[in-house]
C-alpha positions in Angstrom: 58.0 208.6 100.9 57.9 206.7 97.6 60.3 204.0 96.7 61.3 201.8 93.8 63.8 199.1 93.1 65.0 197.4 90.0 67.6 194.9 88.9 71.1 196.5 88.7 71.1 196.6 84.9 67.4 197.4 84.5 65.6 200.7 84.2 64.3 202.7 87.1 60.5 202.9 86.6 58.0 205.4 88.0 57.1 204.9 91.6 53.6 203.7 90.7 55.2 200.5 89.4 56.9 199.7 92.7 55.1 196.4 93.4 55.9 194.8 90.1 59.5 196.1 89.8 60.4 194.9 93.3 58.6 191.5 93.2 61.9 189.7 92.8 63.9 191.5 95.5 64.6 189.9 98.8 62.1 191.4 101.2 64.6 191.5 104.0 67.2 193.5 102.0 64.6 195.9 100.8 63.2 196.5 104.2 66.6 196.8 105.8 67.7 199.5 103.2 64.4 201.3 103.6 64.9 201.5 107.3 68.4 202.7 107.0 67.5 205.4 104.5 64.5 206.6 106.5 66.6 206.8 109.6 69.2 208.9 107.8 66.9 211.2 105.8 63.9 212.0 107.9 65.8 213.7 110.7 67.5 215.9 108.1 64.2 217.0 106.7 62.9 217.9 110.1 66.0 219.6 111.5 66.8 221.7 108.5 63.2 222.2 107.2 64.1 220.5 103.8 61.0 220.4 101.6 62.1 217.4 99.5 64.9 214.9 99.1 65.6 212.2 96.5 67.9 209.3 97.3 69.2 206.8 94.8 71.3 203.8 95.7 73.2 201.3 93.7 74.4 197.9 94.9 75.9 195.0 92.9 72.4 193.5 92.6 69.8 196.3 92.8 69.0 200.0 92.3 66.8 201.7 94.8 65.0 205.1 94.7 63.4 206.9 97.7 61.5 210.1 97.2 60.7 212.3 100.3 58.5 215.4 100.5 57.8 217.9 97.8 59.5 219.4 94.8 57.5 222.6 95.2 55.7 223.9 98.3 53.4 225.9 96.1 52.2 223.1 93.9 52.7 220.4 96.5 54.3 218.2 93.7 55.9 215.2 95.2 59.5 214.3 94.7 59.8 211.4 92.2 62.5 209.8 90.0 61.7 212.5 87.4 62.3 215.5 89.7 65.1 217.6 88.4 67.5 219.2 91.0 70.4 221.6 90.8 73.5 219.7 91.8 75.9 222.7 92.3 79.5 221.8 92.4 78.9 218.1 91.6 78.8 219.7 88.1 82.6 219.9 88.4 82.8 216.2 88.1 81.1 216.4 84.7 83.4 219.3 83.7 86.4 217.2 84.6 85.0 214.3 82.6 84.7 216.5 79.5 88.3 217.8 80.0 89.6 214.3 80.5 87.7 213.2 77.3 89.3 216.0 75.4 92.7 214.8 76.5 91.8 211.2 75.6 90.8 212.5 72.1 94.1 214.3 71.8 92.6 217.8 71.8 94.6 218.9 74.8 97.1 217.8 77.4 96.7 218.6 81.1 100.3 219.7 81.2 99.6 222.5 78.6 99.6 226.1 79.8 96.2 227.7 80.1 97.1 230.6 77.8 97.6 228.1 74.9 93.8 227.8 74.6 93.0 231.4 75.2 95.5 233.7 73.5 94.0 236.7 75.3 95.8 235.4 78.4 99.2 235.4 76.8 101.6 237.5 78.8 99.7 236.8 82.0 100.3 234.5 84.9 98.5 231.8 82.9 101.5 231.3 80.7 102.9 229.3 83.6 99.7 227.8 85.0 98.7 224.4 83.5 95.3 223.0 82.8 96.0 220.5 85.6 96.7 223.3 88.0 93.2 224.8 87.2 91.5 221.4 87.4 92.9 220.6 90.9 92.6 224.1 92.4 96.4 224.5 92.7 97.0 227.5 90.4 98.1 229.6 93.3 95.0 231.0 95.1 92.2 231.8 92.7 89.2 232.7 94.9 86.1 230.8 95.6 84.0 233.2 93.5 84.6 235.9 91.0 84.4 239.5 92.3 80.9 241.0 91.9 82.0 243.2 89.0 83.0 240.3 86.8 79.8 239.6 84.9 80.7 238.9 81.3 83.4 237.3 79.2 85.2 240.5 78.7 85.3 241.1 82.4 86.4 237.5 83.0 89.4 237.8 80.7 90.4 241.2 82.2 90.2 239.6 85.7 92.3 236.7 84.8 94.9 238.9 83.0 95.3 241.0 86.1 95.3 238.2 88.6 98.5 237.2 90.3 99.1 234.0 92.3 99.4 234.3 96.1 101.2 231.0 96.4 103.6 229.0 94.3 101.8 226.9 91.8 101.1 223.4 93.2 101.7 224.2 96.9 98.2 225.1 98.1 94.7 223.8 97.2 92.3 226.7 97.2 88.8 225.5 96.2 87.7 227.8 93.4 84.8 228.2 90.9 86.9 230.4 88.6 89.7 227.8 88.6 87.7 224.8 87.5 85.4 227.1 85.5 88.3 228.2 83.4 89.5 224.6 83.2 86.2 223.6 81.6 86.0 226.7 79.4 89.5 226.0 77.9 88.7 222.3 77.5 85.7 223.2 75.4 87.8 225.7 73.3 90.3 222.9 72.6 87.4 220.9 71.1 86.2 223.9 69.1 82.6 224.0 70.4 80.8 225.8 73.2 80.9 224.1 76.6 77.1 223.8 76.9 76.8 222.1 73.5 79.6 219.6 74.3 77.9 218.7 77.5 74.3 218.4 76.2 75.0 217.0 72.7 78.1 214.9 73.4 78.9 214.0 76.9 75.5 213.4 78.4 74.3 211.2 75.5 77.6 209.2 75.6 76.9 208.6 79.3 73.3 207.5 78.5 71.9 210.4 80.6 68.4 211.4 79.3 67.3 213.7 82.1 70.5 215.7 82.7 70.8 219.3 81.4 72.6 222.6 81.5 69.5 224.4 80.2 66.3 222.5 81.1 64.0 222.2 78.0 60.7 224.0 78.3 58.7 220.7 78.2 60.6 219.5 81.3 60.2 222.7 83.4 57.3 221.2 85.3 59.7 218.6 86.6 62.3 221.2 87.8 62.1 221.5 91.6 62.1 224.8 93.3 65.0 225.3 95.7 64.4 227.1 99.0 66.6 229.8 100.5 67.5 230.2 104.1 64.5 232.4 104.6 62.2 229.8 102.9 61.7 231.6 99.6 61.6 229.6 96.3 64.8 230.2 94.3 66.6 228.8 91.3 70.2 229.3 90.2 71.0 232.6 88.5 73.3 233.0 85.5 77.0 233.9 86.2 80.4 233.8 84.5 81.5 230.2 83.9 78.4 229.0 85.8 77.8 226.1 83.5 81.3 224.8 84.0 81.4 225.2 87.8 77.9 224.6 89.1 75.4 224.5 86.2 74.2 220.9 85.8 70.7 219.9 86.7 69.6 216.3 86.8 67.4 213.6 88.5 68.6 211.2 91.2 68.3 208.2 88.8 70.3 209.9 86.1 73.0 211.0 88.5 73.1 207.4 89.8 73.8 206.2 86.3 76.8 208.6 86.2 78.0 207.1 89.5 77.6 203.6 88.0 79.6 204.7 84.9 82.3 205.8 87.3 82.4 202.4 88.9 81.9 200.2 85.8 82.2 201.8 82.4 82.9 198.7 80.3 79.8 199.3 78.2 80.7 202.9 77.3 82.6 204.3 74.4 86.3 203.3 74.7 87.6 206.8 74.7 85.0 207.8 77.4 86.1 204.8 79.5 89.7 206.1 79.5 88.5 209.6 80.3 86.4 208.5 83.3 89.2 206.4 84.7 91.6 209.3 84.4 89.3 211.5 86.5 90.1 209.1 89.4 93.8 209.7 89.2 95.1 211.3 92.3 97.3 214.4 91.8 97.6 215.9 95.2 97.3 214.8 98.8 95.5 217.3 101.0 95.4 216.0 104.5 93.5 212.7 104.3 91.9 213.5 101.0 93.4 212.8 97.5 92.4 215.4 94.8 91.5 213.9 91.5 89.8 215.7 88.6 86.6 216.9 90.0 86.3 213.9 92.4 87.8 213.8 95.9 89.0 210.4 97.2 89.9 208.5 100.4 91.3 205.1 101.2 88.4 202.9 102.2 87.2 202.1 104.7 87.5 205.7 105.9 86.5 206.9 109.4 83.6 209.4 109.5 85.6 212.2 111.1 88.1 212.1 108.3 85.4 212.3 105.7 83.8 215.2 107.5 87.1 217.0 107.6 87.6 216.6 103.9 84.1 218.1 103.3 84.4 220.9 105.8 84.1 224.6 105.4 87.8 224.9 106.2 88.6 222.6 103.3 86.4 224.7 100.9 87.2 228.2 102.1 90.8 228.1 103.3 94.1 227.5 101.6 95.2 224.0 102.4 98.7 222.6 102.0 98.9 220.3 98.9 101.5 217.6 98.3 102.0 216.7 94.7 101.8 213.0 94.1 104.7 212.0 91.8 103.9 209.9 89.9 100.2 210.5 90.1 98.3 208.0 92.1 96.3 205.4 90.0 93.7 203.9 92.3 94.4 200.4 93.3 92.4 198.7 96.0 89.4 200.2 97.8 88.7 203.9 97.7 85.7 206.1 98.5 85.0 208.7 95.9 82.8 211.7 96.8 81.7 215.2 96.0 79.3 217.8 97.5 77.4 220.4 95.6 75.2 223.4 96.5 73.4 226.4 95.1 71.5 228.9 97.1 68.4 226.7 97.1 69.8 223.1 96.7 72.1 220.7 98.5 73.6 217.5 97.0 76.0 214.8 97.8 77.4 211.8 96.0 79.6 209.0 97.4 80.6 205.6 96.1 83.0 202.7 96.6 83.9 201.2 93.2 85.5 198.0 94.5 82.3 197.3 96.4 79.9 198.4 93.7 77.9 200.6 96.1 77.0 204.2 95.8 74.5 206.8 97.0 73.1 210.0 95.5 71.3 212.5 97.7 69.6 215.5 96.2 67.6 218.1 98.2 65.9 221.4 97.4 67.4 223.2 100.3 71.1 224.0 101.0 71.5 222.2 104.3 74.9 221.7 106.0 77.6 219.4 104.5 78.2 217.5 107.7 74.6 216.3 107.8 74.8 215.1 104.2 78.1 213.2 104.8 76.8 211.6 108.0 73.6 210.4 106.2 75.5 209.0 103.2 78.1 207.4 105.4 75.3 205.7 107.4 73.8 204.4 104.2 77.1 203.2 102.7 78.2 201.4 105.8 74.9 199.6 105.9 75.2 198.6 102.3 78.7 197.3 102.9 77.5 195.4 106.0 80.0 197.3 108.3 79.1 199.0 111.5 79.5 202.8 111.3 82.4 204.4 113.1 82.9 208.0 114.1 86.4 208.0 115.5 89.9 208.2 114.0 92.3 205.4 114.3 
């Protein structure tokens, strides 16, 4: 394991600079956090045969980074702050930020019908499905994935034209890559540029992210971790329809932590981006104990572990769940926990943060291990950062 820490508003340095970067930190806090992270992460690596995990933590005073294991079993390259991971569906939070930015710029309104931005869908069900419906998975039952025969834009349009809702719009949340993928695609169309370009040339730079990509540059490929499949083979994500929008972001743990910090305190960012980020935390639907925002999923804090596990369960991701529209939409006031999981065939990721406390954790792994293990580990870390004893039972 390698570790670093820096002042909250400093820069995360390479692990070799640990001694100098941490000289100012209180030894007891550093040791306590290290013990907590070790206790949370090492059992995961052993139980699920995870080659490598990067953990980045933010508190009101410090940032911490912990690197475990290897980015590639073949090269034995160690996980560092420069290791690039696939983050899977955490990408949806970036997609939501771009769409929210487009609205803040006046390029679109979330209440607009989807077909407004893709005339090829005129005369289809999408004449009555809004961008908000797509961004909150409440369009009426779009599936988790596209059918196998949808493999290009022409096929995508044909699929959407022929699709019919199975539920009344706004009554069921059905987690769906095609839904939020189309959301991002239409947001980019409203701004008149390709989605990938808007992310890499506009949004990522505005956020101050320097190691976050849709397409990793050739001179950074040596920092791109290999993911590992269930049978232990090295894998990386393969291209697919609307893949960039739904699960295409690759990044480092320190860069993703910067995104988390921007979601907790964005005062130094572009004013339009500030409004866009704040709007992604607006709650539009109540789904059991979870509130669905744009990309992000939220809970009243403190939240019991079993409620957080239920909100990140396979049932929540793979089954239709009753959704209650929040009218007016819920603007966060008071303590909330914001989170999102993400996976590809070879990677597993989780992000959780509590804005009012200024605490957050990023966990990136090059194996797709179960969500409950991710949530339990992050919960253990966050409760330690907050100084609260962990709890596993409902009230």
